[in-house]
N, C-alpha and C positions, 0 to 999 in steps of 0.2 A: 287843309283849307276847309272853311265852313260853307262853301258854295261850289256848285258844279262848274267844271272847266272843260271846254271842248278841246279835243286834241285828235289829230289823225283824220281830219276831214277828207273825204274822198270826192272824186268828181261828181258822183251821184248825189252826195249831200249838197255840194255846191249848186248843182242844177236845181235841186229841190227848194233851196232858199233863195235862188236867183242871184247867187254870188258870181263874181268874175273869177274864172279859172285861168291860170297861167300855164299854158301847155309846155313852154320851154323849160320851166323848173318843176312842173307838175305839182303846183300848189294853189290853194285857194287864197284869194286876196281878202283883206279884212271885211267882215260883214258883222255889224254890231247891232244889237237889238236891246230895247228896253221893253220888258215884259210886265204887264199890269197884274194886279192881284187875281184877275179873272183868267190869267194865262193867255191873254191876247196881246199882240204886238202893239205897243203904244207909239214907238218911234223906231226908226231904223236908219242905218248909215251903211252905204256900200262904197268901197274904195277899189280903185284899180292901180294903186301905187302907194307911195309913202305919204301922200297928202289926204286929208279928209277924214281922219280917224277921230273918234269921239274923245274929247278931253274930259277927264274925271270931274273937274270943277264945273264944266258946262253941263254935264249930265246931272249933277246935283241940282243946279239951277233949274233945269228943265223939269226934273221930277218935282221940285218944290212948286213950280208953276202949275203943273198938272194937279198936284194935291190941293193947291189954293182954289182951284176951279170946282172942286167937289162940293 
């Protein structure tokens, strides 16, 4: 892959990014971020289940909107 992928998130990482941690299965729920060129978070999405995850087409639209505002 030509981009970094997160794997093996710990409870401490989940706490640091404000993610929901599921104790029963010991896993982090989806926490998605759009990072700007200045390395600041432009948008984020947190889920506590199977709903509410970012859709690739919607992310592209959102990025295009942000770009048009520059």
